[in-house]
N, C-alpha and C positions, 0 to 999 in steps of 0.2 A: 348068138354064140360069142360074138366079139364083145358084147356088153358083159357077159358072164366072165369071160377071160380077164377083162379089164378089172372087174370087181375083185376077182380072186387075187390078181396081182397087187392091187392096192392094199387088200387086207393082209397079204403076206408080208408087205413092207411095214404096215402100221402096227400090227399086233406086238412085235418085239419092242417097238418104241414105247407103246403103252405099258407093257410089262416093266420096262426099265424105269419109266416115270413113277410107277407105283412103289418101287423100292425106297425105303426111308434112308435119308442121308444120315450118316453117323453123327451122334450128338457131340457138340463141342464141349470140352472140359471147362468148368468155370475158371475165370481169371481171379487169382487170389486177391489182387488189389481191389477187386470189386466186391469182395465179401468181408475181408478183415476190417474190423472197427468201423463198418459203414453205418451211417445213421438209419434208423427206422423211422421215417417221417413221410408224410404225404409228398408224393412226387420224388421220393428217394428210394433207393434199393433197400432190401430187407436183410438184416443181419440174422443169420441162423445162430441160435444160442439163447441168450437171455441175460447176459451180464452187461451192466451199464458202464459207460465211459464218460468221464468228465469232458465237457465241451461238445458232446454229441447231442443232436436233436432227436427226440423220440416223440411220435404221436401216441398218446396214451389212450387207453380204453375210454377215458372220460372226455376225449376230444380235444385235449390241449397238446400243442407242440411244447415240449418241456426239455429244459437243459439245466444240469448242474454246471455252472461256469467255473467255480473254484471253491475251495474250502480253507478254513484257517482256524487256529486256536487263539483265544484271547482271554484276558482277565478283566477287560472293561465291562461295565454293565451293558445289557442289551435293552435298548430303549424302545421297546414295542408297547402295544396296548396293555398287555398284562405285565410286561417287564420281567427280566431275568437277571438275577444278581449273583455273581460268583462269590463264594465265601472263602474262609481261610484254607479249606482243603478241596476246593473245586475250581474249575475253569469252564469256559464256554467253547463249544464247537459251532462255528458259523458257516452255513452254506449260502453261496451267492447263486441266484437262480435267474432264469429267463423263461417267460411263458408267452404263448400266442394262441389265440382262438383259431383252431383249424376247422371248426364247423361252419355251416352256412347260415347259422342263426346266432343271435346274441347269447353269451354264456356268462353265468355267475361264477366267479372264482373265490373260493374260501380257502383253497390250498389243501393238497393231499397231505397225509401224515407221513412222517419218516420214522424209522427206528434205526438206532446205531448200536453196534456191538463192539466191545473191546476185546483185547487178546485173552482176557480171562473168561469171556463168554457172557459177561453182564450186559444187559440191554438198557437203552435209554430212549425215551420218547421225545419227539420234537415239540417245541413250544409254538407260539403263534408267529405269523409272518410279519415282516416289517418292510415298508417301502420308504426310502430316505426322505422323499418329498412330503410324505404324510406323517412321518415320525411315529409318535405314540398313539395316534388315532387308530380306531379299530380298522383293520385292513381287510376289506372284502371289495371285490371289483366286479363290475358288469362290463364285459368287453364285447365289442362288435366283431363280426367276422374279419379275420386278418389283423385285429388289433392286439397288441402285446404290451408287456411291461418287463423291465429288467434287462432289456437288450443292450443298454449303455450303462453298465454298472458303475463306472467311474463318475457318472453324473447323477444317476438315480438308481441306486442298488436295491434289488429285491432280495431279502434274506429270510432264512429260518434258522433257529438256534436250538442247541441242546445244552443242558447243564450236565457235566460229567466230572468224575473225580480227577483231582490234579495229577494223579499217577497214571491215569488211563491212556492207552494208545488205541485209538479207534481202528479196527481192522476191517469193518464192513458196515455199509450204510444201505438200508433197504427203503426204497420208495414204494409205498403201499398202493400202487396202481400199475397195472401191466401195460405193455405196448400193444397197440391196436393190431399190428400186422404180425404178431407172434401168437400162434394158436394157443389158446388156453392160458396165456401168461397172466398172472395175477399181481406180480410184483417185479420190480427191477432191482437187481443187486449190484452194488458198486464195491468191488474189492480193492482195499487201499494199499498203495505201493509201500513196500518195505515193512509191512506189518502182517497182512493177510498171508496165510499159508494153506497149502492143500490139506495138510493134516488137521488143522484146526478149523478152517473156514470153508473147506471144500474146493478152494482155488487160490492160487497165488495172486498177489495184488497186481493190478494193471499199472504200469509205470506212468500212465496219464492221470491216475487217480491219486494225486498227492494232496496232503493237508499241510498248508504253510505253518511253520513253527510259531511259537510265541514270540513276542517282541524280544529283542536281544537283552534288554535290561532285566527281563523276568526269567530267562531260560537257565535252568540248572545245567551246568556244563557236563554233569555226569550222565545226562541223557542225550545220546547222539542224535536223536530225531528232533530235539528242541521242543518236545511236547510236554515236558514236566517242569512246572515252575518251582522256584525256590520256596522253601517254607518261610524263611525271612529273607527277603531280597535286599541286596546291597544297593544303595543309591547315594546321591550326593546332595549337598546343600544347594537349594534353588531348583532342583529337579522335580517336576510335577509327576506324581504317580497316582494310580487309581486305588482306592480302598473303600469298599462298600459303596454308599451313595455318593461319595465325594471324590474329587481329585485334590491332592494335597501336596504342598511343598514346605519343607523346613527352610526358611529363608536365612536365618542366622542363629547362632548360639554364642552369646557374649557373657563375659564375667564382669561384675560391677560391685564396688563397695559403697557407691554413692547413690545409686538408684533406690527408690523406696517403693514398697508395695503396701497398700492399706495405710499409707503414711508412716510406715515403719522401716527403719534401716536394718541391715543385717545384724545379727547378734555378734558379740565379741568373738573374734577369731573366725568369723564366717564371711561369706560373700554371696551375692545372688548370681545364679546362672539363669540368664533370660533367653528363652526360646521364642523366636518370632516365626509364625507359620501363616500360610495363606491357604484357605480352603475354597473350593468351587463346588457348587451343587451340580453333580453330574447326573442327577436323576430326572424323572419326568414331571415331578410335582414339587411344590414348596416343601422344604425340609428344615426342621429346627436345628440350629447350630449345636444344640446340646445332644442331638442324636448322633453326632460325629464322634469326636475323640474324647473319651473320658480321661480325667487327669491320671487315672491309674494305668492307662495303656500307653502314655507317652513317658518313657522312662530313660533317665540319664544314667550312665555307668562310667565309673572312673577306672584308672589303670590298676587299682588295687582290687577291683571286682565289686566295689560298693555300688549299690543302686539307689537312686534318688527319684522320688515322685514329687509332683507339684505341691507347694506349701499348702497345708490344709486350710481351707476357708478362703483361699485367694481366687480359685476358679480361673476362668478365662478373663484376661485383662485387655482393655483396649490397647491398640497399637501405639498410641502416642500419649496416653494419659493414665494416671494411677486410678483407674475406675473399672469396676467389674462390668462385664457385658450383661445387660438385663435378661432375665428369664423370658423365654418365649420368642427370642429373636429367630426369625425364619429367613432362609435364603430361597429366592425364586430359582427355577431351573436356569442354569447358566450363570447365576450370580456368584461373585466371589467376596470373601471377607478376610481381613488380616487381623490377627490378635496375638497375645503373648501369654506364655506360661512362666511362672517364677519358681525356681528351686533354690534352696539354701544349701550351700556346700562349703567345705573347709577352704580357707584362704590359700592353702598350699596344694589344692587338688589339681590333678591332671586328668581332664576328662578324656574318655576313650570313645564313647559312642552314644547315640540316642536312637531308641527304638520307638516306632509309632505305627498306628493303624487303627481303623475302626474296629470296635470290640470283637465281632465274630468274623471279621474279614481279613484280607491280605495284610501282612505286617512287613515293615521295612526297617532297615538299620543304616545309619550314617556314621562312618568313622570320623572322629573329631581330631 
């Protein structure tokens, strides 16, 4: 009896405690700072949603830890394996990226594709990738577990480029690979600050997703975002500017009644306007000097509105001698060359400007 009484007493004290222990504790609400803009990457919390943020690391379905570090507009040529050249009515969008192999085995990286959309709804496909240290070589990499490229962009930048119209404002960039820890996600969407809208793109731009504007010398001040270049950009004597395959500077424009071209002095009442310019091959392979500026695209203009082109038959003259540059002259990548153009103008002329640029590429004008 004593044993039974003791057992009953113990049960009567224990059962309420067991019942209390079986009750579930109330769930704690999520802390906002642990959810908002958090990276979706191995050993990192998961972001509910599906919209990308520049600077955030995401583990993709393909097994890469992937980041868009920054973005910018430019009118310089893109010196990748295939190469991408802006022309008279286009510019380039460049994305700076970082990748790392998050899988336990070696991985081959050829680069996922991107698609960009502008505020008009037009779409543009990405070109090939480029790593600064390998330049215009074909860029594909086999990376070991934990190995990455592009993490130090100021020393060795990994990029991908798009060719877009000069008037375009990119509002959305789509990475054609989803994040591994977001169920059923097939793409990552980056909505661009100050451009993307809920009505047009489905979401307003994230303030972290900014595209750096064009260089100051090329920005049309009418565009507040700095994304639209001048049709004909103003520049100055001695300033190097990109146009097509080349970087070019007009070094000087001088008037002379004593200089000769093809051993001929200027006609009665005339003088020569002599334009000296330096060109640098900005492309990835040897280029002929005659692929650069035709005589017809380097035009002098006076204060009366008269236009002058290079004297017929004189072509490109050597910088220090009355001698025409031979046909077939080529410049190697990075090589520079200085030469002259001759124009015949009235003795009392007042020159106003010179306009120049490679045939179908960006044009510039210098006030004289």
